[in-house]
N, C-alpha and C positions, 0 to 999 in steps of 0.2 A: 504493500500500500504506498508507503513512503516513496519506494521508485517511480509508483505511478503518478502520485502527487507531483513529484519533482519534475516527472516528464513533462506533465500538464502546464504546471506554472515557469518551467524553466527549462524549454525545449534544447537551448543548447548544451544543459548539462549531461543527454545523452551521446556528445561527442567523445571520442576517444580522447583527445587534445585536452578538451576540457577536464575530464576525470585524471588524465595522467597529471595535468598540473595541479589538480585538487589532492591527489595522492601526495605530489611532491610537497604542496604547502603544508599538508600534515605530518610528513617525514622529517620536515625541516625546521618546523616548529618548535620542538623543544629545544635543539641547538640554538635558534633564536632565543628563546626565553631564557635560556641558561646564561649566554654571552650579554643579554640585555641586562640580567641581574646581577651579573659578573662587573659589568660595567657601572651599572647604578650604585654599586656598592664601592667599587673605587673612588669612583667620584664624591659619594659621600663621606669616605674616609678622608680623600682630599680636603674637601671643603671643613670636615670636621678639624683636622690639623691647622687649617689657615683660620679659622673662629678661634682655637685654642692659643694659636699665636697672636692672635689680637687682643686675645683676653689676657695674656701673658703681660703683652706690650702694655695693656691698659694698666693693669694692678702694677708691673714693674714702676711705671711712670707716676702712679698716685703714692707708691712707698713713700716716697720724702714728703710729699704734701702732707701725707697721712699723719707720717710722725711728727710734723711741725703744727699741724691743727690740732692733734691729738694733746700734744704737749702744752697748746696754748689753752686748749679746753679743760683739762685737768688743773691749770695754774687757774684759771676763771675760777673753775668750782670749787676748787682749795679756799681761794682768797674771800668768794662769798660766803663761806659760811663763818670766816672770823671779823670779815670786816664789818659788820652790824655794832660789834662793841667800839670801835674807833670811829664811828661816823660822825659823830659829836664833837671830836676831838681832832681838827682840820692837820694839825702840824704830826700826829702819831699816824693820823690815816695818810697822809702823803708820805711819809718816812716807812709803813707797809708796801704800799704799793710800789715804792721807787726800790726796795729789797726786793719785791717779788719780782718785779721785772729786771731787775740786774741778774737773774737766772737764766733769762730768756733774751740774749741778746737782738733775736729777729722781731721783737716788738718794737713798734714805732711809739705805742704809747699803752698804758694801762691805766684808767681813768675809771671814778665813779661819779656819774650824773646823777642828781636828785631828781625828784618829781617836778621841782617847778622850772630845770632845764639850767640851771645857774652852777656848772662845774668849778668847785675848789679843790678838790681833791682828785691828783694825777700822779702818774710818776716822773711827769717833768715840771712837776710844781707850777705850771700854767694854770689859769683860772678862764673859762670861756663860756657865754652864753649861747645854748643850745636851744632855748626855747624859741626862735624862730626856723630852725633847723625842720625841715618837714621829715626827714630822718629819724630825727628824734621823736616826733609825736607819733611814727609807726613804732617805735619801740616800746614808747612806753605805753602804748595801747596795747600793743602784744603780749607784756608781762607774763612772758616764757623763755628760754633760751632758744636762740636762733644764732643762725649766721647769716652776713649781710655782706654787701659789696658797695661802696660808692667809689666814683671814678676820681673824686677831689676831697680828701677829708679836711673838714675846718681848721683842725689844728695840723696835722703833718702837710697839706698841701700836696697831697698826694693820691694817688688811687690806693686805697688799702681795701684789705677784709676785715671783718668784724666779727669776734667771737662774743656774744652777748648774753648775760643771764640776769634774771630779775634778782634784788636783794629785798628781803622781806626782814622786820622785827623779830623778838619774841613772841610776839603778839599777833603776827602773820599780817600784819599792816605793809603796803606797800612803799618802800622808801626811794626806789629809784633801780637804775640798772648798771652794771659793771661791767665795762666792755675792753676786751682785748685787741688791739687793732695792728694786723700785720700788713707793712707794705708790700705790695705788688714786685718792687723793685728788689727786695730782699728776699721775696719768694719766688727763686727760680729754678725749682725742684722739677717743675713740668717741662719748661723749655730746656734746661740741660740734659735731662734724661732724655729727650725725643726730639734731640737735633737730627740725628739721622733718619727717624722715623718720619720726621716731616718731608725730608727730602724722596721719599718713598711715597709721599699723599697721605700719611697718617696724622691726625690733629687731636689734639687732647683738649679736654676744657672741663671745670667744675661750676657746679651750681647747687644753688640750696634749694629748700623744698617749696618754694614758690617761684622756681624757674629762673630765678635771677644767678646770670653768670657769672662768678666770683674770680677765676682765672680763665685763660686760654692760650696756647702753647703757639696760635697762629696769628694773635692779636685780638682785641677785640671789635676790630672794623672788620673783620672777615666771619664773626660770628654766626651772622644772620645768615650769611651765603653758604655756611657747612653747616650748622645744627638741620634736625629735621624739620621739614616744611608742612608735613601732614599734621603735626600735634604740637603743643605748647610744652616746654620741660616740664612744667609742673606735673605732666599727665605722668612723668617717668619716675615721680618721688612717690616713695615707699614701696618700689620694687626690688627684686633680686637682683642678682648680676644675671645679666642676659644680653642676648646677641640678636639681631633682626636687622634688615633690610629696608630701605626706604628711600626717598626722594630728597634731596637737601634742597636748601632756600635757592641754590644756583641750579637745581633742575638737573642735578648729576647723581646717578645711582650709585648710593654708597651703602658700607655695610658697618652699623654701629654697636658697639659696646657699652654696656651701662654697669657701673660699680659701686654700692654704698661706702661712703668714706665713714660718714656717722650715719647710722640709721635714723630715718626720717628728719634727719638737719642736712647733709652735706654728701653728694654725689659727684663722680668723676664719669664723664664720658669720652670716648674716642671714636673715630672715625676715620674710613679709609675707603678710595673710590675704587668701585669695582671695573677693571680695566674692561674695554668693550670685547676683549679675546677671553676674559676670564672663565667663560664655561666653553671655552673651544678649544680644540686642538689645531694640529697644523693642518695649513690649507684651510683654515675658516670653518672646517666642520664642528660640529658639538660632539662632546665626546658619545652622549647618546645614540648619537645617529649613528656612530660605527656598527654597531652588531645588526642596527636595522638593515643597514646597505650590506653588510656581510650575508644577511638572511635573503636579500632580495637577489643578489648578485649569484648567490648559490641557487635560488629557486630558477633564476634565469637560464643558467649555463645547466641547469638541468632538464627545465622544458625544452631548450634549443636542442640538448643532445637527444631527447623523446623524439621532438621533432624530425632532426637529420637520421636516427636510425630505424623510428618505426613509423610515426603518423605519416609522413609524406608517402611512405610506398604503401603503409594501407590506403592512402585517400587516392594514391594511382589507381590500384588493383580494383577499389570501389568504384572507382569514375567507370572503369572497365567492364566490372559487372554489371553496373546499373545500366550502360549503355549496350549490353547483350541483352540484358532482360527486356528493355523496351525495343525490341527489334533490331540494334543494329546487327546485323549477322557478317562480321568480318573477323580475319584473325586479329587478337588484340596483340598490340605491340608495347608489350610491359620492359621497362627497362629496369631493372633490380640488381644492377652490378654491387653496389655497395650496400644490400638490404641484409639482414640476418639470416642465417640458412634456412631456419623455418618459413619466413617470409619468402624468400627465391623457389623451396621446396613447395608451398602454397600456390607460387604463381605458376609453377610448371605444371602442377596438379591442375589447375583451373584452365589452362592453354591447354593441355591433352582433352580435359572436356568439353571445351567448346568444338574442338576438331571434331569429337566424336558426336556433337549435338547438329552440327553442322552438314555433317556427311548424312547423317538419319534424317534430317528434315528434307535435305535435297533428295533422297530416295524416296521417303513418303510423298513431296510435292510429286514427283515424277510420276507414283503410283495414283495419285489423288487427280492428275492431269487427265492419265490414261481412262480411270471410271470417270471423268466429266465428260469426256470426249463419247466414251460410250453410252452413258446417259441423255446426252443431247442427241445422240443419233437414235436411240429409243423413242423419245420425245418426238423426235421430227418425223420419224417413219409413221408413229400413232399418229400423229394429225394427219400427215398425207392421206393412211388408211381411213381416217374418220370424214375427212372430207372428201373422200373417194366413194364411200357410203351414201355421203350427203348427196353426190353428184347424181348417183344411182337412183337414189330417192325420187331427187328433183326428176328425171326421164320417168320412174314409174309414176311420180304424181301426173304428169303430163298426159298420161296414157288410162288413168282413173277415169271410170264413167261416172261413178256418185258421188256427189259431195261430201259424203260421208267418209269415204275412201281416201279423199285427197284432202281431208280435214286432219285424218289420221296421220297420213304419211307427213302430211307438213308438221303436225306435232313431233314427229319421231325426227323429222329432219333439224326441227330446231335443237332439239336436246343434243343430236349428232354434234350440231354445229359448235354447240355450247362447250362438250367435250373436248373438241378440235379446238376451243380457242384457249383452253386451258392449259392442255399440252405445247401448244404454242406459244403461251408464255412462258411455260416453263422450259421451253427448249430457247429461248432468248435470255432467261433471267442467269446472270452470272453469278457462278456458284452453284446452280442447283439446289439451292437450299430452301429459298425464301420467294415470295410470290409477293410483287406490289398489288394490293388491291384497287388502288386507282386505275391503274391501265388495265387491270385484267376485267373489273365489270366495267369501263367505259368500253371496252370492245365488245363485250356482250352486250350492252345495250345498243350500241351503234349496228351490230349484227341483227339483232333479234327486232329492232324495229324496223329494220331495213326486210327483213324478210316475212314478218307479219303484215305491215303495211299495206292497204288493198290500192289499186292504182287510182289516183284523183282524189285518194284522202290525206288530208293533212292530221296533223297532229302535235302541239307544242310541248317539246321534251325538256327540262331543267335537270342536270345532274349537280351531285355536290359529294365530292367522295374524298375524305380524309387519306394521306397516304400510311395504310397500315399494311406491316409486313405478315404475309400469311404463310404457313407451311403450307406443301401440296396437299396434306390431308385435311387441313382447313379450307384450302381454295375450291377444292372439287365439290364437296356439299353443298358451299355458299354460293358456288355458280350455277348447278342446278337450281337451288331455292331459289336464286336472282331468276332463272330462267323461265321458270315456271310461272312464277310470280309477276312478271314482266308480260310475259302472253296473256295470261288471264286480264291484266289490267289493260291491255292494249286491245283486248276483244271487248270488253265493257266500257270503254273509256268514249264519253259523249258530251259533247260540248252544250252550255247550258245557253236556252234561247237561241240555237243556232250558231253561238260561238265556235271556235277554234277548241278541240279537247286538249286538258292539259293535262302532262303526266309529271310528276316529280319523284325523283330518286336521290335516296342520300344514305351514305356510310359515314356515320360521326361517334367519336369517342366520347364517352359519358363518363360520370364519377364512379371510383372504386375499380378500374381498369375494365369495365365493360363497355360494348361496341353495339350501337343500335341500327339496324338495316332499316329502310322507311319508305315504301311506296304509296303514293296520293296520286289519284285520277279522278277527273272529275266524271259525273255520271247524270242522268236524270231520271226522273221517277218511274215513266212507264219501262225504260231498261232495266230499273234495280228490279223491278217486281215481276217482270217476266220470268215465268216459269221458276220462280224463286233462286234465281241463280245470280243474280245482279249484283248482290252483297257476298258473294263466292262462298255461298252455304250447299252449295251442292257436296256431293259424296262421289263424285267422278274422280278419275285418276291424278289429273293436276291437284285437286286439292290433298288427296293421299301422300302423294311425292313431296308435296311442301310440308306438310305434316312431319314426315319419315324425315326429311333434311334437315329439319328446323332441332329434331331428336339427335340426329348425328352431333350437330354443333353444339349441343347442349343449350340451346336456347330457349326462352318462349315465345309464341307465336301469338298475337293479338290480332283481330282484324274488325272492320265494321265502318260504318257510314258516319259522316261528319259534315252534316250540312249538303251542300252540292258536290260532295268529294268522298271518294270511298278509302279507305288507309288500311294499308297491311304493314306489320312492324313486326321485327323479330328484334328481341335483346339478348345478346350472349356476352360472352366473357373470353377473351381472345386466349387468355393461357389455360381456361378449360379445355379449348379445341384438341390439343394435341392428346388429351385421355379420352378422346373419343374413337380411336382408331380402332379400339377392341372392340365397339360396337357397330363401327362400319357395317360388317359382313351380314349380321342379323337384324340391322336395320333396312337395309336393300332387300333383303328376301321379304322382309314384312310389307315392302311397298312395291316388290314383282308383282304386277296384275296376273300373270301367269300363275 
């Protein structure tokens, strides 16, 4: 059933070439899958090593900054715990912050800023009013540990990173914030550790949880073109270390690595440009395409080999066989020198078979031709003999003295001439197997009308015969039936009101493979009622013969008057006539008046 469905919906699937190609596809598919998986694994491993290298570079570049910021964060945390005890004593506060800042030379300033913004306690001993600085308002409102960056510190007058922590008294009241400020000019760890990486297109920068960039190895002026353009840096806050690909602000395809320095506070991100041929091998072909190309190449070679070795020879042999099967009787010219041994042996066997068939057919044709010649001669002689008998009857009819004798001889002569006409048709028919009903019935009508018409009597005859092929067993009873019916119709045909009598004869195909023979002639009332014979209701020889011949052809005979016309109709099935051969002898005996 699956093969039948495939043949119905995909006729090409029945071809040998298509089936061989399908078999090759299935046979080579496991190799293609294995090669694809191996290449995929190698590609993933290479990408994993590249990602690990980038993450290692990011971690290595961030280690120095992590150490400095972690020290600063620890210093601020320790100072925040002890600072509330000296906030009221400005000298002690300055001394304590100066001592703490001395332990970390990277700091430019360690300062306490009260809630009103007036800084008086700092490691430098300077005072400054921050109340109008926007950053001060942000840090006061936050009241939680944070990292921040400003392009120009109010005191240091340079770009700085701030580690800020709020200060509360023993009762939990907010006093202000303590800030440790690291100048970018002193914090050069990223730049020093990644100089070689920058030459390879790798950049590093740090940012806080608000997405504010604190440091950048490529310079702050290039940050917007380097960071991911699809999302804000704040979106990466709170995440673990990870790698991802994205489009930069400059429209470049980059690989990014994110690493938390101080969880929920400070992060480092690195990036490098994906080269245009990062995922390609030599000749500009992607690695994943190689197993596919190898599989396709193997498939093409396999199909080509099948075509060269098998399919083209089978196709040549098939064309020769099909040509021979369609009647091209000539010696096949098969050139299979390069074919496999099995195909060459098949071609030799086919050539020998065609030679035998051609010789046998030639012998049979010669025998059939001789039989046709003999059969044509038989029909010709029978026709001549019947015509001779008809001529003798004509001579005898002229010597007859009574009208009854002349009528009897004339009726017999018409029947003999009908048989002669049938044999002439068989003699003239090509192949001696079928008779064209159109030609046969036209000759019978012409001949019967010519013999039955009296001098000076006119009759209008209309014929309409379909071209139906009849076997001799079909043609003989149908012709005799036609002769009897036509003779009877000519006998009683009369014109209405003195008009010329009409006679219509037809043989037409109808539904279900049936055929109808119809004769219609005009009549008048007195003729129709005379002796009860006008409507062909007599029980004479003609009526008996019509009934017998209708039975021989397996037909149904019906007749009767229709207005001013008389109709005779026989309906039969052409395919059933050949079965009537076995009934012909018995039916003829029943119709014999002797």
